[in-house]
VMD Tcl script that draws the C-alpha trace (Angstrom):
set ca {
  {151.02 -24.77 -69.44}
  {151.07 -28.05 -71.26}
  {153.74 -28.15 -73.96}
  {152.53 -28.54 -77.52}
  {153.01 -32.09 -78.72}
  {152.77 -33.45 -82.22}
  {149.88 -31.60 -83.85}
  {148.27 -30.63 -80.56}
  {148.00 -26.88 -81.11}
  {145.25 -26.69 -83.75}
  {142.64 -24.14 -84.64}
  {139.81 -22.99 -86.76}
  {138.69 -19.46 -87.39}
  {134.95 -19.58 -88.00}
  {132.30 -16.91 -88.51}
  {128.78 -18.12 -87.77}
  {128.58 -18.53 -84.01}
  {125.20 -18.28 -82.33}
  {125.13 -14.48 -82.42}
  {126.27 -14.19 -86.02}
  {124.26 -17.19 -87.15}
  {121.00 -15.79 -85.84}
  {121.69 -12.44 -87.53}
  {122.65 -13.91 -90.90}
  {120.54 -17.07 -90.83}
  {123.67 -19.20 -91.01}
  {123.44 -22.64 -89.37}
  {125.83 -23.37 -86.53}
  {127.78 -26.57 -87.22}
  {128.47 -28.79 -84.22}
  {131.95 -30.35 -84.23}
  {131.92 -34.13 -84.37}
  {135.46 -35.12 -83.44}
  {136.78 -38.36 -84.83}
  {138.47 -39.00 -81.48}
  {138.09 -37.53 -78.04}
  {141.40 -36.15 -76.74}
  {142.20 -36.64 -73.09}
  {141.64 -33.18 -71.62}
  {140.44 -32.38 -68.13}
  {138.21 -29.44 -67.26}
  {141.15 -27.77 -65.50}
  {143.35 -27.65 -68.59}
  {143.35 -24.52 -70.78}
  {141.80 -24.72 -74.25}
  {143.94 -25.41 -77.26}
  {145.09 -22.10 -78.77}
  {143.70 -21.17 -82.20}
  {146.73 -22.04 -84.31}
  {148.35 -25.10 -85.82}
  {152.07 -25.40 -85.21}
  {154.54 -27.88 -86.66}
  {156.63 -29.28 -83.80}
  {159.85 -29.10 -85.83}
  {160.83 -25.84 -87.47}
  {163.13 -27.76 -89.80}
  {160.34 -29.94 -91.18}
  {159.88 -29.85 -94.93}
  {157.73 -26.96 -96.07}
  {154.39 -27.67 -97.78}
  {154.64 -27.87 -101.55}
  {152.50 -25.04 -103.03}
  {150.93 -24.86 -106.43}
  {149.70 -28.44 -106.49}
  {146.00 -27.65 -106.74}
  {143.65 -30.40 -107.79}
  {142.34 -29.85 -111.32}
  {139.72 -27.10 -111.11}
  {137.21 -25.88 -113.65}
  {136.95 -22.23 -114.72}
  {134.20 -21.45 -112.21}
  {136.20 -22.88 -109.32}
  {139.27 -20.94 -110.34}
  {137.22 -17.74 -110.50}
  {135.93 -18.37 -106.97}
  {139.44 -18.95 -105.66}
  {140.65 -15.78 -107.34}
  {137.92 -13.75 -105.62}
  {138.88 -15.26 -102.27}
  {142.56 -14.51 -102.87}
  {141.67 -10.91 -103.74}
  {139.63 -10.56 -100.55}
  {142.38 -11.99 -98.33}
  {145.01 -9.80 -99.97}
  {142.93 -6.63 -99.63}
  {142.13 -7.14 -95.93}
  {144.74 -5.26 -93.88}
  {143.16 -5.16 -90.42}
  {140.43 -7.19 -88.73}
  {139.15 -6.95 -85.16}
  {136.37 -8.96 -83.56}
  {135.21 -11.49 -81.00}
  {135.58 -15.25 -81.22}
  {134.01 -18.38 -79.78}
  {136.16 -21.50 -79.87}
  {134.88 -25.06 -79.83}
  {137.60 -27.62 -79.19}
  {137.85 -31.28 -80.21}
  {136.18 -32.26 -76.93}
  {133.27 -29.84 -77.51}
  {134.46 -27.36 -74.89}
  {133.59 -23.74 -75.63}
  {135.74 -20.69 -74.86}
  {135.53 -17.04 -75.93}
  {137.74 -14.02 -76.46}
  {138.81 -11.23 -78.76}
  {141.16 -11.23 -81.76}
  {143.14 -8.54 -83.56}
  {144.84 -8.78 -86.97}
  {147.30 -6.27 -88.43}
  {148.93 -7.29 -91.69}
  {151.56 -8.22 -92.45}
  {152.14 -10.96 -89.94}
  {150.57 -9.70 -86.71}
  {147.71 -11.24 -84.73}
  {146.55 -11.62 -81.16}
  {143.97 -14.03 -79.74}
  {143.09 -13.04 -76.16}
  {140.94 -15.56 -74.29}
  {138.44 -14.38 -71.71}
  {138.93 -15.54 -68.09}
  {139.11 -18.10 -66.68}
  {141.31 -19.17 -69.60}
  {144.87 -17.84 -69.09}
  {145.88 -18.14 -72.76}
  {147.04 -15.44 -75.19}
  {148.37 -16.17 -78.67}
  {150.49 -13.43 -80.27}
  {152.29 -13.16 -83.62}
  {154.63 -10.24 -84.34}
  {155.39 -10.94 -87.99}
  {158.23 -13.38 -87.35}
  {157.17 -15.68 -84.53}
  {154.10 -16.88 -82.67}
  {153.98 -17.22 -78.90}
  {151.47 -19.12 -76.80}
  {151.37 -17.41 -73.41}
  {149.96 -18.64 -70.14}
  {149.19 -15.59 -68.01}
  {148.75 -17.64 -64.84}
  {152.11 -19.40 -65.10}
  {153.88 -16.44 -66.74}
  {155.29 -18.73 -69.44}
  {155.39 -18.66 -73.21}
  {156.25 -21.11 -75.99}
  {157.73 -19.62 -79.17}
  {157.27 -20.97 -82.72}
  {158.11 -19.65 -86.20}
  {155.13 -18.01 -87.89}
  {156.07 -19.84 -91.09}
  {155.09 -23.14 -89.44}
  {151.46 -22.10 -88.86}
  {148.51 -21.59 -91.23}
  {148.24 -18.07 -89.84}
  {150.73 -17.10 -92.53}
  {147.98 -17.47 -95.14}
  {145.75 -14.90 -93.43}
  {148.55 -12.56 -92.36}
  {150.55 -12.20 -95.56}
  {150.28 -8.98 -97.56}
  {149.37 -10.91 -100.69}
  {148.14 -14.47 -101.11}
  {147.35 -16.42 -104.25}
  {145.72 -19.64 -103.07}
  {146.23 -21.35 -106.41}
  {149.95 -20.54 -106.54}
  {150.97 -20.40 -102.88}
  {149.12 -23.35 -101.35}
  {148.35 -27.01 -101.95}
  {144.67 -26.46 -102.72}
  {142.87 -29.80 -102.83}
  {139.21 -28.84 -103.26}
  {136.81 -25.96 -103.97}
  {133.04 -26.12 -103.52}
  {130.15 -23.68 -103.27}
  {126.49 -23.54 -102.29}
  {124.02 -20.72 -101.61}
  {125.67 -19.90 -98.27}
  {129.38 -20.69 -98.44}
  {132.34 -21.02 -100.75}
  {134.68 -23.60 -99.23}
  {138.33 -24.26 -100.03}
  {140.47 -26.99 -98.50}
  {144.25 -26.71 -98.24}
  {146.43 -29.68 -97.36}
  {149.83 -29.40 -95.70}
  {152.44 -32.14 -95.46}
  {155.15 -31.99 -92.81}
  {157.80 -34.72 -92.63}
  {157.71 -34.90 -88.85}
  {154.16 -33.79 -88.05}
  {152.28 -35.54 -90.84}
  {149.39 -34.21 -92.91}
  {146.95 -31.56 -91.73}
  {144.03 -29.90 -93.48}
  {142.89 -26.29 -93.41}
  {139.30 -25.61 -94.48}
  {138.39 -22.00 -95.19}
  {134.77 -20.99 -95.68}
  {133.67 -17.67 -97.18}
  {130.29 -16.02 -97.69}
  {128.84 -16.96 -101.08}
  {127.61 -13.38 -101.64}
  {130.34 -11.19 -100.15}
  {133.33 -13.60 -100.17}
  {134.21 -12.54 -96.64}
  {135.85 -15.08 -94.37}
  {133.27 -17.15 -92.50}
  {135.11 -20.20 -91.23}
  {138.54 -21.72 -90.82}
  {138.82 -25.33 -89.69}
  {142.05 -27.21 -89.12}
  {142.21 -30.97 -88.77}
  {145.54 -32.01 -87.29}
  {147.43 -35.20 -88.23}
  {145.81 -36.97 -85.27}
  {142.34 -36.19 -86.61}
  {141.39 -33.53 -84.03}
  {139.25 -30.58 -85.18}
  {138.96 -27.20 -83.49}
  {136.54 -24.46 -84.55}
  {136.50 -20.79 -83.62}
  {133.57 -18.55 -84.49}
  {134.28 -14.84 -84.95}
  {131.75 -12.04 -85.01}
  {131.37 -8.28 -84.42}
  {133.95 -7.87 -87.16}
  {135.51 -4.47 -87.92}
  {137.96 -3.93 -90.80}
  {138.38 -0.20 -90.12}
  {139.68 -0.26 -86.55}
  {143.47 -0.21 -86.23}
  {144.72 -2.33 -83.32}
  {147.14 -0.96 -80.75}
  {150.69 -1.97 -81.85}
  {151.46 -3.00 -78.27}
  {149.06 -5.94 -78.70}
  {151.62 -7.67 -80.92}
  {154.78 -7.21 -78.84}
  {156.71 -10.39 -78.00}
  {159.38 -10.40 -75.31}
  {162.09 -12.75 -76.47}
  {164.56 -14.60 -74.28}
  {168.04 -13.05 -74.17}
  {169.40 -15.63 -76.56}
  {167.05 -14.34 -79.29}
  {167.28 -10.60 -78.93}
}
mol new
graphics top color blue
foreach p $ca { graphics top sphere $p radius 0.5 }
foreach p [lrange $ca 0 end-1] q [lrange $ca 1 end] { graphics top cylinder $p $q radius 0.2 }
display resetview
């Protein structure tokens, strides 16, 4: 499996794929990458996370939200309440990479800190977080790369409680009849600046889209559908086997 370079492992969690869009009358955005990354058809898709290449890089500075009016703050508070109240989430996803390539799979979330993205064949990729670390596995090569969960935006979705105004660098909030959109910016000394765009239903405030733009300008989108917040995932889905030096 290709090692993750500077800002190469990026992701977006996005509800509104063809199936969900047709059911909810939500338009399906088509990614328009700023640049086309060099990626052959034989290479696996980028996994749906964004990982800083240096665990010692400076952490993002939270609580630096752009000046918001009362309505915007109320919207953000509703989103924070929704994210904090969601304890489990299971569903299917469709990923569209920076090169427009489409892959599918299933995902499982168990808070705090646990998630699994399992790609359908022929992709060999699994992404697993156990509350402390994230691994990107290649089933064909029987390899895995390990990263701290704290260096990925997954921590926002997987924490027991999140206050977007206090805990993140929130740079914008907007709303229309379909979506409420918030944009979070992260600065890493080594990796550079990345942006996380979260989109929520304007009526139910449920998560609809997550888009990450890495410091190189690459966007990845992942549509999720068939969502279930009542199903409890099998704990074995989140098990990571660490090298001897770790455990």
